[in-house]
C-alpha positions in Angstrom: 35.2 81.3 5.1 33.7 80.6 1.6 37.5 79.3 0.9 37.6 77.4 3.9 34.5 75.5 3.1 35.7 74.5 -0.4 38.9 72.8 1.5 36.5 71.2 3.7 34.6 70.0 1.1 36.8 68.3 -1.4 38.8 66.3 1.6 35.1 65.1 2.3 34.4 63.9 -1.0 37.6 63.1 -2.3 37.7 59.8 -1.0 34.2 59.0 -3.3 34.4 61.2 -5.6 34.9 59.0 -8.7 33.0 56.7 -7.8 29.6 58.4 -6.6 29.8 62.1 -7.8 27.7 61.8 -11.4 26.5 58.4 -10.4 24.4 60.5 -7.9 23.4 63.6 -9.5 22.3 62.4 -13.6 22.3 66.0 -14.4 26.0 66.2 -13.9 26.5 62.8 -15.7 24.6 64.2 -19.2 27.0 67.5 -18.3 30.2 65.4 -18.4 29.2 63.3 -21.2 28.7 66.9 -23.4 31.8 68.0 -22.0 33.8 65.1 -23.1 32.2 65.4 -26.2 33.2 68.8 -26.8 36.9 68.3 -25.5 37.5 65.3 -27.3 36.7 67.1 -30.5 39.2 70.4 -29.6 41.8 68.0 -29.0 41.3 66.5 -32.4 41.4 69.5 -34.2 44.7 71.3 -32.3 47.5 71.7 -34.3 49.8 69.7 -31.7 49.3 67.7 -28.4 52.2 68.6 -26.7 51.5 69.8 -23.3 47.8 69.8 -21.6 46.6 71.5 -18.2 43.7 70.9 -16.2 43.0 74.0 -13.8 40.6 72.9 -11.1 41.5 69.0 -12.1 40.1 67.5 -8.5 41.0 64.1 -8.6 42.2 64.4 -11.9 39.9 61.9 -13.8 39.6 64.1 -16.7 43.4 65.0 -16.4 43.8 61.3 -17.4 40.5 61.0 -19.7 42.1 63.6 -22.2 45.7 63.9 -21.2 46.5 60.2 -22.8 46.4 62.0 -26.4 49.2 64.5 -25.4 53.2 64.4 -24.8 52.2 65.5 -21.5 49.5 66.7 -19.6 49.7 68.6 -15.8 46.5 68.7 -13.6 46.1 71.7 -10.7 44.0 72.0 -8.0 43.7 73.9 -4.7 42.8 70.6 -2.4 45.7 69.0 -1.5 43.1 66.1 -0.4 41.6 65.6 -4.4 45.8 66.2 -5.6 46.4 62.8 -3.1 44.2 60.9 -5.2 45.0 62.2 -8.5 48.6 61.6 -7.8 47.7 57.7 -7.4 46.6 58.2 -11.1 50.0 59.5 -12.2 51.2 56.1 -10.7 49.2 53.9 -12.6 50.7 53.6 -15.2 51.0 57.3 -16.3 54.1 58.1 -14.2 56.7 60.8 -16.5 53.6 61.6 -18.9 51.0 62.7 -16.3 51.7 65.3 -13.1 49.4 66.6 -10.2 50.4 69.9 -8.1 48.5 71.4 -5.7 48.3 75.3 -6.5 45.9 78.1 -6.2 45.6 79.2 -9.8 44.5 82.8 -8.6 48.0 83.1 -8.2 49.3 82.6 -11.3 50.6 79.3 -13.4 54.4 78.1 -13.2 54.9 77.5 -16.9 56.6 79.3 -19.9 55.3 81.4 -22.1 53.9 79.7 -25.2 53.9 76.5 -24.0 50.8 74.8 -23.6 48.9 73.4 -26.4 45.2 73.5 -24.5 43.5 74.5 -21.3 40.6 73.1 -19.6 38.4 74.5 -16.7 35.5 72.2 -16.6 32.1 72.0 -14.5 31.5 75.3 -13.3 34.7 76.1 -11.8 35.6 79.0 -13.3 33.0 80.6 -11.7 34.6 79.2 -8.6 37.6 81.2 -9.2 37.5 84.8 -7.6 40.2 86.5 -10.1 39.3 84.7 -13.0 40.5 87.6 -15.4 43.8 86.9 -13.9 43.3 83.5 -14.9 42.3 84.1 -18.1 45.0 86.1 -18.8 47.7 83.4 -17.8 45.8 81.6 -19.9 46.4 83.5 -22.9 50.4 84.0 -21.8 50.9 80.2 -21.6 48.9 78.5 -24.7 50.6 78.7 -27.6 49.4 80.1 -30.9 46.4 78.2 -32.2 46.3 76.9 -29.0 42.4 75.8 -27.7 40.9 76.5 -24.9 37.5 75.3 -22.7 35.8 76.8 -19.9 33.2 76.5 -17.9 31.2 79.0 -15.6 27.4 78.6 -13.9 24.7 80.3 -15.8 23.0 83.2 -14.1 20.0 83.3 -16.7 19.7 79.2 -16.3 15.9 77.5 -15.9 17.4 76.1 -13.2 17.3 79.6 -11.5 14.0 80.9 -12.6 11.5 79.7 -9.9 12.0 78.0 -6.6 11.9 74.1 -6.9 9.9 72.4 -3.8 12.7 69.1 -4.7 16.4 67.7 -5.2 17.2 68.2 -8.8 19.6 66.2 -10.8 22.3 68.7 -9.9 25.1 68.8 -7.2 24.9 72.4 -6.0 22.6 75.6 -6.3 23.9 79.0 -6.9 22.9 81.3 -4.7 23.2 84.9 -6.7 22.1 87.1 -3.7 25.2 85.8 -1.9 28.1 85.3 -5.1 28.3 81.7 -3.3 27.3 77.8 -4.5 25.1 75.7 -2.1 26.7 72.2 -2.5 24.8 68.8 -1.0 28.0 67.0 0.5 27.0 63.8 2.4 23.9 65.3 3.5 24.9 68.4 4.7 24.9 71.6 2.3 28.0 73.8 2.2 28.6 76.9 0.5 31.6 77.9 -1.7 32.4 81.2 -3.4 31.0 81.3 -6.9 30.1 84.2 -9.2 27.3 82.8 -11.9 27.5 84.7 -15.1 25.0 85.7 -18.2 26.3 84.5 -21.9 27.4 87.5 -23.0 29.2 88.3 -19.6 31.1 85.2 -19.9 32.1 85.4 -23.7 33.3 89.4 -22.5 35.9 87.7 -20.4 37.9 86.5 -22.9 39.8 89.1 -25.3 42.6 89.4 -27.3 44.6 87.1 -27.9 41.9 85.0 -26.8 39.1 84.3 -29.6 35.6 83.0 -28.5 34.6 80.1 -31.1 31.5 78.4 -29.8 29.6 78.8 -26.5 26.6 76.1 -25.2 24.6 76.2 -22.4 23.8 72.8 -20.4 21.8 70.9 -19.2 18.2 72.5 -19.0 15.8 69.4 -18.7 17.7 67.1 -16.4 18.5 70.4 -14.2 14.9 71.1 -13.2 13.4 67.4 -12.9 13.0 65.4 -9.7 16.4 63.9 -9.0 14.2 60.3 -9.2 12.1 61.0 -12.1 15.7 60.7 -14.1 17.5 58.0 -12.0 16.0 55.2 -15.1 18.2 54.7 -17.6 15.2 54.7 -20.3 13.9 58.1 -19.5 17.8 59.5 -18.7 18.3 58.6 -22.4 15.3 60.6 -23.5 16.4 63.6 -21.9 19.9 63.5 -22.7 18.6 63.8 -26.4 16.4 66.8 -25.6 19.3 68.6 -23.1 21.9 68.1 -26.4 19.8 69.8 -28.9 19.1 73.0 -26.2 22.7 73.2 -26.1 23.2 73.6 -29.4 19.9 76.3 -29.9 21.6 78.8 -27.8 18.3 79.0 -26.0 20.8 80.2 -22.9 18.6 78.1 -20.1 21.6 75.5 -19.0 23.1 75.3 -15.8 26.5 75.7 -17.1 28.1 78.1 -19.5 30.4 76.3 -21.7 33.3 78.7 -23.7 35.6 77.4 -26.1 38.3 79.4 -27.9 41.7 79.8 -29.8 44.6 81.9 -29.3 45.1 83.8 -32.6 48.2 84.8 -32.3 
Protein backbone atom coordinates (compact mmCIF):
# COMPACT_ATOMS: atom_id res chain seq x y z
CA UNK A 1 0.00 0.00 0.00
CA UNK A 2 2.77 2.44 0.92
CA UNK A 3 4.69 1.71 -2.28
CA UNK A 4 1.50 2.18 -4.29
CA UNK A 5 1.01 5.53 -2.52
CA UNK A 6 4.54 6.48 -3.60
CA UNK A 7 3.67 5.84 -7.24
CA UNK A 8 0.42 7.84 -6.89
CA UNK A 9 2.31 10.66 -5.21
CA UNK A 10 4.99 10.84 -7.89
CA UNK A 11 2.40 10.72 -10.69
CA UNK A 12 0.63 13.76 -9.21
CA UNK A 13 3.81 15.71 -8.46
CA UNK A 14 5.72 14.97 -11.66
CA UNK A 15 4.17 17.68 -13.90
CA UNK A 16 4.69 20.48 -11.33
CA UNK A 17 7.59 19.19 -9.23
CA UNK A 18 10.33 21.38 -10.69
CA UNK A 19 8.24 24.51 -10.65
CA UNK A 20 6.48 24.24 -7.28
CA UNK A 21 8.19 21.88 -4.84
CA UNK A 22 10.79 24.10 -3.21
CA UNK A 23 8.78 27.27 -3.89
CA UNK A 24 5.84 25.97 -1.83
CA UNK A 25 8.04 24.73 1.03
CA UNK A 26 10.77 27.24 2.00
CA UNK A 27 12.53 24.88 4.44
CA UNK A 28 12.99 22.45 1.55
CA UNK A 29 14.46 25.26 -0.50
CA UNK A 30 17.04 25.96 2.22
CA UNK A 31 17.89 22.27 2.48
CA UNK A 32 18.40 22.03 -1.28
CA UNK A 33 20.70 25.06 -1.09
CA UNK A 34 22.92 23.38 1.51
CA UNK A 35 22.89 20.10 -0.42
CA UNK A 36 24.00 21.93 -3.54
CA UNK A 37 26.88 23.52 -1.63
CA UNK A 38 28.03 20.22 -0.13
CA UNK A 39 27.68 18.13 -3.29
CA UNK A 40 29.50 20.75 -5.38
CA UNK A 41 32.40 20.61 -2.91
CA UNK A 42 32.53 16.80 -3.04
CA UNK A 43 32.55 16.78 -6.84
CA UNK A 44 35.36 19.34 -6.97
CA UNK A 45 37.57 17.08 -4.85
CA UNK A 46 37.03 13.85 -6.81
CA UNK A 47 40.06 12.11 -8.34
CA UNK A 48 38.08 11.76 -11.59
CA UNK A 49 34.67 12.77 -12.94
CA UNK A 50 33.79 9.90 -15.23
CA UNK A 51 30.33 8.74 -14.06
CA UNK A 52 27.81 10.06 -11.53
CA UNK A 53 24.66 8.20 -10.49
CA UNK A 54 21.63 9.77 -8.81
CA UNK A 55 19.54 7.26 -6.84
CA UNK A 56 15.91 8.37 -6.54
CA UNK A 57 16.47 11.14 -9.06
CA UNK A 58 12.79 12.24 -9.36
CA UNK A 59 12.55 14.63 -12.35
CA UNK A 60 16.32 14.66 -12.81
CA UNK A 61 16.84 18.29 -11.91
CA UNK A 62 19.80 17.54 -9.63
CA UNK A 63 21.13 14.87 -12.00
CA UNK A 64 21.43 17.46 -14.75
CA UNK A 65 22.74 20.17 -12.44
CA UNK A 66 25.63 18.09 -11.07
CA UNK A 67 25.95 15.74 -14.03
CA UNK A 68 27.34 18.55 -16.19
CA UNK A 69 30.62 18.11 -14.32
CA UNK A 70 30.91 14.44 -15.40
CA UNK A 71 31.53 12.58 -18.63
CA UNK A 72 28.25 10.73 -18.00
CA UNK A 73 25.40 10.90 -15.50
CA UNK A 74 22.63 8.37 -14.81
CA UNK A 75 19.45 9.00 -12.85
CA UNK A 76 17.40 6.10 -11.46
CA UNK A 77 13.89 6.37 -10.04
CA UNK A 78 11.07 3.94 -9.30
CA UNK A 79 8.49 6.33 -10.79
CA UNK A 80 7.90 6.16 -14.56
CA UNK A 81 6.14 9.54 -14.39
CA UNK A 82 9.16 11.23 -12.81
CA UNK A 83 11.50 9.57 -15.31
CA UNK A 84 9.30 10.71 -18.22
CA UNK A 85 9.86 14.31 -17.12
CA UNK A 86 13.57 13.69 -16.52
CA UNK A 87 14.05 12.28 -20.01
CA UNK A 88 13.00 15.61 -21.50
CA UNK A 89 16.00 17.15 -19.77
CA UNK A 90 18.24 14.54 -21.38
CA UNK A 91 16.87 15.57 -24.79
CA UNK A 92 17.40 19.28 -24.15
CA UNK A 93 21.06 19.55 -25.03
CA UNK A 94 22.29 16.63 -22.92
CA UNK A 95 21.64 13.58 -25.10
CA UNK A 96 24.49 11.10 -24.92
CA UNK A 97 25.70 12.48 -21.62
CA UNK A 98 22.56 12.08 -19.50
CA UNK A 99 20.59 8.86 -19.12
CA UNK A 100 17.47 8.20 -17.04
CA UNK A 101 16.00 4.82 -16.19
CA UNK A 102 12.99 3.46 -14.28
CA UNK A 103 14.52 1.25 -11.59
CA UNK A 104 13.74 0.05 -8.07
CA UNK A 105 17.23 0.47 -6.62
CA UNK A 106 16.46 -2.13 -3.94
CA UNK A 107 16.86 -4.73 -6.69
CA UNK A 108 20.46 -3.75 -7.41
CA UNK A 109 22.32 -1.43 -9.78
CA UNK A 110 22.95 -2.47 -13.42
CA UNK A 111 26.54 -1.22 -13.38
CA UNK A 112 29.99 -2.77 -13.39
CA UNK A 113 32.19 -2.98 -10.30
CA UNK A 114 34.32 0.10 -9.64
CA UNK A 115 32.78 2.07 -12.51
CA UNK A 116 31.27 5.07 -10.68
CA UNK A 117 32.97 8.24 -9.48
CA UNK A 118 30.12 9.68 -7.37
CA UNK A 119 26.86 8.32 -5.89
CA UNK A 120 24.12 10.66 -4.71
CA UNK A 121 20.87 9.95 -2.82
CA UNK A 122 19.56 13.29 -1.56
CA UNK A 123 16.54 14.86 0.20
CA UNK A 124 15.91 12.01 2.64
CA UNK A 125 15.58 9.38 -0.08
CA UNK A 126 17.72 6.93 1.90
CA UNK A 127 14.88 6.68 4.40
CA UNK A 128 12.34 5.85 1.68
CA UNK A 129 14.09 2.57 0.86
CA UNK A 130 13.31 -0.53 2.93
CA UNK A 131 16.48 -2.38 1.93
CA UNK A 132 18.84 0.54 2.34
CA UNK A 133 21.67 -1.77 3.45
CA UNK A 134 21.42 -3.51 0.08
CA UNK A 135 21.60 -0.17 -1.74
CA UNK A 136 24.66 0.84 0.29
CA UNK A 137 26.31 -2.53 -0.44
CA UNK A 138 25.71 -1.90 -4.15
CA UNK A 139 27.14 1.60 -3.74
CA UNK A 140 30.33 0.11 -2.30
CA UNK A 141 30.51 -2.33 -5.22
CA UNK A 142 30.11 0.18 -8.04
CA UNK A 143 32.19 3.03 -6.58
CA UNK A 144 35.79 3.42 -7.66
CA UNK A 145 38.49 3.61 -5.04
CA UNK A 146 38.49 7.17 -3.63
CA UNK A 147 35.03 7.72 -5.14
CA UNK A 148 32.63 9.82 -3.08
CA UNK A 149 29.04 9.41 -1.89
CA UNK A 150 26.31 11.65 -0.50
CA UNK A 151 23.26 10.11 1.23
CA UNK A 152 20.38 11.78 3.05
CA UNK A 153 17.97 10.38 5.67
CA UNK A 154 15.12 11.64 7.86
CA UNK A 155 16.36 12.50 11.34
CA UNK A 156 14.57 10.71 14.19
CA UNK A 157 15.92 13.24 16.70
CA UNK A 158 14.96 16.37 14.76
CA UNK A 159 13.52 19.34 16.62
CA UNK A 160 10.51 19.07 14.31
CA UNK A 161 9.39 15.81 15.94
CA UNK A 162 9.98 16.64 19.59
CA UNK A 163 6.60 18.20 20.09
CA UNK A 164 3.28 18.68 18.32
CA UNK A 165 3.13 21.83 16.18
CA UNK A 166 -0.39 23.12 15.51
CA UNK A 167 0.53 24.77 12.20
CA UNK A 168 1.83 23.95 8.72
CA UNK A 169 5.62 24.23 8.64
CA UNK A 170 8.02 24.93 5.81
CA UNK A 171 8.54 21.21 5.15
CA UNK A 172 6.66 19.20 2.56
CA UNK A 173 6.24 16.15 4.79
CA UNK A 174 6.43 14.86 8.36
CA UNK A 175 7.72 11.56 9.71
CA UNK A 176 5.26 9.29 11.54
CA UNK A 177 7.73 7.23 13.61
CA UNK A 178 5.01 4.99 15.04
CA UNK A 179 4.07 3.66 11.60
CA UNK A 180 7.44 3.99 9.83
CA UNK A 181 5.94 6.22 7.20
CA UNK A 182 6.22 9.73 5.83
CA UNK A 183 3.05 11.82 5.58
CA UNK A 184 3.47 13.89 2.42
CA UNK A 185 1.44 16.97 1.47
CA UNK A 186 0.28 16.37 -2.08
CA UNK A 187 -1.95 18.98 -3.70
CA UNK A 188 -4.30 19.43 -0.69
CA UNK A 189 -4.17 15.73 0.28
CA UNK A 190 -1.82 13.81 2.56
CA UNK A 191 -0.42 10.50 1.31
CA UNK A 192 1.65 8.16 3.47
CA UNK A 193 4.69 6.39 2.02
CA UNK A 194 7.24 4.09 3.66
CA UNK A 195 9.98 5.89 5.57
CA UNK A 196 12.40 4.80 8.26
CA UNK A 197 13.87 7.61 10.35
CA UNK A 198 17.32 7.30 11.91
CA UNK A 199 19.44 8.83 14.64
CA UNK A 200 22.70 10.27 13.33
CA UNK A 201 24.63 7.43 14.95
CA UNK A 202 22.33 4.88 13.26
CA UNK A 203 22.78 6.49 9.86
CA UNK A 204 26.57 6.46 10.25
CA UNK A 205 26.47 2.78 11.26
CA UNK A 206 24.88 1.86 7.91
CA UNK A 207 28.18 2.59 6.16
CA UNK A 208 30.88 0.00 6.74
CA UNK A 209 34.18 -0.76 5.03
CA UNK A 210 35.14 -0.13 2.32
CA UNK A 211 32.92 2.95 2.76
CA UNK A 212 34.17 5.59 5.16
CA UNK A 213 31.99 8.41 6.56
CA UNK A 214 33.88 11.71 6.37
CA UNK A 215 31.23 14.20 7.51
CA UNK A 216 27.66 14.34 8.80
CA UNK A 217 25.30 17.25 9.39
CA UNK A 218 21.60 17.79 10.02
CA UNK A 219 19.50 20.49 8.39
CA UNK A 220 17.23 22.48 8.60
CA UNK A 221 16.31 23.23 12.23
CA UNK A 222 14.61 26.62 12.64
CA UNK A 223 12.91 26.75 9.25
CA UNK A 224 11.49 23.27 9.85
CA UNK A 225 9.49 24.31 12.92
CA UNK A 226 8.25 27.82 12.07
CA UNK A 227 4.84 28.38 10.45
CA UNK A 228 5.29 28.46 6.70
CA UNK A 229 3.80 31.98 6.47
CA UNK A 230 6.58 33.37 8.69
CA UNK A 231 9.34 32.35 6.28
CA UNK A 232 7.81 33.27 2.94
CA UNK A 233 9.42 36.72 3.05
CA UNK A 234 12.86 36.70 1.40
CA UNK A 235 14.49 38.87 4.09
CA UNK A 236 13.23 36.62 6.91
CA UNK A 237 14.21 33.51 4.96
CA UNK A 238 17.72 34.88 4.44
CA UNK A 239 18.19 35.44 8.19
CA UNK A 240 16.91 31.97 9.04
CA UNK A 241 19.12 30.45 6.35
CA UNK A 242 22.21 31.81 8.11
CA UNK A 243 21.08 30.40 11.47
CA UNK A 244 20.22 26.98 10.05
CA UNK A 245 23.54 26.86 8.20
CA UNK A 246 25.45 27.43 11.45
CA UNK A 247 23.39 24.82 13.29
CA UNK A 248 24.05 22.25 10.56
CA UNK A 249 27.79 22.33 11.30
CA UNK A 250 27.48 22.57 15.11
CA UNK A 251 26.46 18.89 15.25
CA UNK A 252 23.52 19.59 17.54
CA UNK A 253 21.66 17.03 15.37
CA UNK A 254 18.31 18.82 15.44
CA UNK A 255 17.79 19.24 11.68
CA UNK A 256 15.05 17.43 9.78
CA UNK A 257 17.47 15.66 7.42
CA UNK A 258 20.72 13.81 8.09
CA UNK A 259 23.36 14.29 5.39
CA UNK A 260 26.16 11.71 5.21
CA UNK A 261 29.26 12.30 3.08
CA UNK A 262 32.01 9.79 2.55
CA UNK A 263 34.64 7.98 0.51
CA UNK A 264 35.33 4.48 -0.72
CA UNK A 265 38.74 3.81 0.83
CA UNK A 266 39.86 0.73 -1.08
